[in-house]
N, C-alpha and C positions, 0 to 999 in steps of 0.2 A: 035609179040611178043613186049611188049612195054619197053621199054630200062628205067631202075629204075631211079630214081633223085641221087639215092645216088654216094656220090663220094667217091672214094678207092683211097688213098694216099699208093704208095708202096714207100718202102724203105730199101735201097742197104745203109749200112754204114760201117765204116771200126772200130776196135774197140778204144776206148777211145777219139773217134771225141766229141768235145762239144755240148752241144745245140744248140748255138747261131749259127755254122754252118751248125746245121742240118732246122736252121729255117731258116736262109738266103737263101737258096736251095727251100723252101716251099714256102717263099715269093715271089721270083724270080715267082713262077706259075701262080702268082694273083688268088687266088682259092678266093671263097668266101665261101666255107665253106667245112671240111670233116668230112666224118660220121665214118668212118674205117680206120684204119693205119696197112697195113700188110707186113711182115717182111719174113725172113727165123729164123729157132726154136734158131738159134746159134747167134740170135742179138737179141732176146726177153727181156735180160734180160738189154742191154745196157743202161745206165741212159737218155740219149738222145733219143732214144726210147720212153720209159717208158714215160717220161715227155711231150714229144711230143702227145700220143696216151691220157694220161688223162683227163676223160669225154668223151674218144668216144671209138670204140670196138678194140682192138686188136686180130688180128689174125694173127698167125702165120702158118708155113709149112717145113717142110724137106726139105733137099736138092734134094732130089729125085722127090717129087711130085712137085717141080719149075721146074726141069728139063722137064717134061714131055712138060709145055708148050711151043707154040710154037709161040716165040718172033721177033719183027723186027729188037733187034739191040743186041744180045747175045754175050757174049766177052769171049775171049778165057782168058783172065787174072782172070778174075771173076771165070772160070771155075775151074782153077789150085787151087784159094784159097777155093774154098765155096764148090764144087762139083756138080753145076750147071750152064749152060752160062746166068741164067737170074737172080738176085734177085727183085731187084726193078718192073719190068716190069710183071714178073713171078706172083707176090706176088698181086700185084695189078688186075691183070687178074684172077687170082683162086680166091680172096673175093668176086670180081664183079659179076662170074660166081655160087658164092655162096648163092649172094642176086637176081640173076637171071637175071643178065644184062652180062657183059663180053665182053663190047666194049673199047680199048684204046683210052683214051682223051688225051693222052700226053704221048708221048715217051718216053723214061728215059732221064732224066736232068742231069748232073755232076756238085758237087760242090765242096766245099773242104771238101772232105773226106765221100761223101755222092752220093748217085745217087735216084734221086727220077722219079716217074711216076705216072701216075693215070689215073683210069678206072672208069666203072660204068656200 
């Protein structure tokens, strides 16, 4: 199976985190382009997520779906807060799988109030 060139950015974000903090974390990844932004359903209306996803596809998933994804760095804290052990990595992988891929390119990276991960 050919790996699609589409890049998916998985985002975990604390409520109220400013867009600047999310952009810092994304910029640190050194990506040349992101086609899809993916996150947990409960963060779909976060202003920073919506701003980052503008002009891109936004995919959201319930915690139960994210919790079925095997990820390299699950978090007990994230599980306690959201009901799943992973948001950024799991969301990126789920969206990439829907697009015919499913390879984690960059495991979760922490920023100020955010985590980001990349899959394709």
